[in-house]
C-alpha positions in Angstrom: -15.7 -39.7 43.5 -14.7 -37.7 40.1 -11.6 -36.4 41.5 -10.6 -40.1 42.7 -11.4 -41.8 39.6 -9.2 -38.9 37.9 -6.1 -39.8 40.4 -5.9 -43.2 39.6 -6.1 -42.6 35.6 -3.4 -40.4 35.8 -1.1 -42.6 38.4 -1.8 -45.5 35.7 -1.4 -43.8 32.6 1.3 -40.8 33.3 2.1 -40.9 29.5 -0.8 -40.5 27.8 -1.8 -37.8 30.3 1.6 -36.0 29.1 0.9 -36.3 25.6 -2.6 -34.8 25.7 -1.4 -31.7 27.7 1.7 -31.3 25.1 -0.7 -31.7 22.1 -3.0 -28.8 23.8 -0.1 -26.7 24.4 1.1 -27.2 20.9 -2.5 -26.3 19.5 -3.0 -23.1 21.5 0.7 -22.2 20.5 -0.1 -22.8 16.8 -3.2 -20.7 16.8 -1.8 -18.1 18.5 1.6 -17.9 16.2 -0.8 -17.9 13.1 -2.8 -14.7 14.4 0.1 -13.2 15.4 1.8 -13.4 12.0 -1.5 -12.5 10.2 -1.9 -9.8 12.0 1.7 -8.6 11.5 1.5 -8.8 7.8 -2.1 -6.9 7.8 -0.4 -4.2 9.7 2.5 -4.1 6.9 -0.1 -4.3 3.9 -2.1 -1.1 5.2 1.2 0.9 5.2 2.0 0.1 1.5 -1.3 1.9 0.6 -0.2 4.9 -1.0 -1.9 8.1 0.4 -4.4 9.5 -1.7 -5.4 6.1 -3.2 -7.1 5.1 -0.2 -10.1 7.2 -1.7 -10.3 5.3 -4.8 -13.2 2.1 -5.5 -11.5 0.9 -8.5 -8.4 0.9 -10.5 -9.0 0.3 -14.1 -5.8 -1.7 -15.6 -5.8 -2.3 -19.5 -2.8 -3.1 -22.1 -1.1 0.1 -23.4 -2.9 2.7 -21.1 -2.3 6.0 -22.1 -2.8 9.6 -20.9 -5.0 10.0 -24.2 -7.1 7.6 -23.2 -7.2 8.6 -19.9 -8.5 12.0 -21.2 -10.8 10.6 -23.3 -12.3 8.5 -20.5 -12.7 11.7 -18.4 -14.2 13.5 -21.2 -17.1 10.9 -21.6 -17.4 10.9 -17.9 -17.6 15.1 -17.5 -20.6 14.4 -20.6 -22.6 12.1 -18.4 -21.8 8.7 -19.9 -20.8 7.4 -16.6 -23.0 8.6 -14.1 -22.1 6.5 -11.0 -18.5 7.8 -10.9 -18.0 10.9 -8.6 -13.8 11.4 -9.6 -10.9 9.9 -11.4 -7.1 10.0 -11.8 -4.4 8.8 -13.7 -1.5 7.4 -12.0 1.3 5.9 -12.5 3.0 3.2 -10.0 6.1 0.9 -11.2 8.7 -0.5 -9.0 12.4 0.9 -9.6 15.9 0.2 -8.4 17.9 3.1 -7.1 21.2 2.7 -6.2 20.7 -0.7 -5.3 17.8 -0.5 -3.4 14.0 -1.2 -4.6 11.4 1.5 -4.4 7.8 1.9 -5.5 7.3 5.2 -7.4 4.4 6.8 -7.5 3.1 9.2 -10.0 -0.1 11.0 -8.7 -2.1 14.3 -10.0 -0.9 16.5 -7.6 -3.4 19.9 -9.1 -6.5 17.0 -9.0 -5.5 16.3 -5.0 -4.9 20.1 -4.2 -1.6 19.2 -2.7 -3.4 17.0 0.3 -1.0 13.8 -0.1 -2.5 12.6 3.3 -6.6 12.2 1.9 -7.5 8.5 1.7 -4.2 6.6 2.5 -2.9 4.3 4.9 1.0 5.8 5.3 1.8 9.0 6.9 3.0 12.0 4.7 4.6 15.2 6.2 5.6 18.4 4.5 9.4 19.7 4.4 7.9 23.2 4.5 9.5 23.8 0.8 7.5 22.6 -2.2 9.0 22.2 -5.8 6.9 20.6 -8.7 9.9 18.5 -9.7 10.4 17.4 -6.0 9.0 14.1 -4.4 7.5 12.9 -0.9 10.0 9.7 -0.1 10.8 7.7 2.8 14.3 9.2 4.5 16.2 6.2 3.1 15.3 6.5 -0.1 15.4 10.1 -0.3 18.8 10.4 0.7 19.3 8.2 -3.1 17.5 10.5 -4.9 18.6 13.9 -6.8 15.7 15.3 -6.7 14.6 18.0 -4.1 12.5 16.4 -1.3 8.9 17.7 -0.9 8.3 15.7 2.7 8.7 12.3 4.4 6.5 9.4 3.7 6.3 7.2 7.1 7.2 3.8 5.9 10.2 2.0 5.6 9.0 -0.1 2.1 10.6 2.3 -0.5 8.0 4.4 -1.5 8.7 7.8 -3.8 5.7 9.7 -4.2 5.9 12.6 -7.1 3.5 14.4 -9.6 3.4 12.2 -12.7 5.5 13.9 -14.9 8.6 13.4 -12.3 7.5 9.8 -11.7 7.5 8.9 -15.5 10.9 10.6 -15.7 12.4 8.8 -12.7 11.1 5.6 -14.1 12.4 6.5 -18.0 8.5 6.4 -19.5 7.2 8.7 -21.9 5.0 11.0 -21.1 1.9 9.0 -22.7 2.4 6.3 -20.5 1.0 5.8 -17.5 0.1 2.5 -14.9 -3.9 2.6 -14.5 -6.8 4.9 -13.9 -8.1 5.6 -10.3 -11.8 5.5 -10.3 -14.6 6.6 -7.4 -17.5 5.0 -8.1 -20.9 5.1 -5.7 
C-alpha cells in the first residue's frame, strides 16, 4: 500500500520529485568536493614542514632576534633556568626569489642536527653522497638555479632550500647575527 501511494505521488508531481533528487545529488557532491579539497590542502601543508623542525614543539619569535639573544637563552637553559625545555636550536627561515622562482630558505644548525636532516619532518631528504659545509639540500628545480654545491635533494616541489645557518644567512643577504626564530622542545 505504501508503494502504491508513493507511485501516485510521483506521477502527480514529477517536478518536485526531480528537484528533490537533484538537491540530494548536489548536496552529496558538495560534501565530497569539500572533503577532497581539504584533504589535498592538508597533504600539501604536511609537505611544507621542513625536515628537522618537526621535532620541536614551540617556536620563539621576537622582533630583532639575534644570535646573541639565542646564546643567552641557551646559557640560561643550560644553567637550569628552564627545566621543562629539552632542546633548542636557532633557525633562519625566510622566502627568497632565486632567478624568478620563489624559494623558502631554511637555515638549521647542522652540528646540533648531527647531520640527520630527516629527523622529525614530513618532507623526505636524500643525500647526494658528497657533503660541503657551503652546500645545500634543495628540490631539483631550485637546486638548478643555485650556484652552491648540492648536498642532497628535498622531495618537494614547493621551492625549499635547506642549508647550514651561515649559508642561509649569506643567501638571504643577512648579517651573521640575524636569525628568524628559536625552535624549542618542551616536555
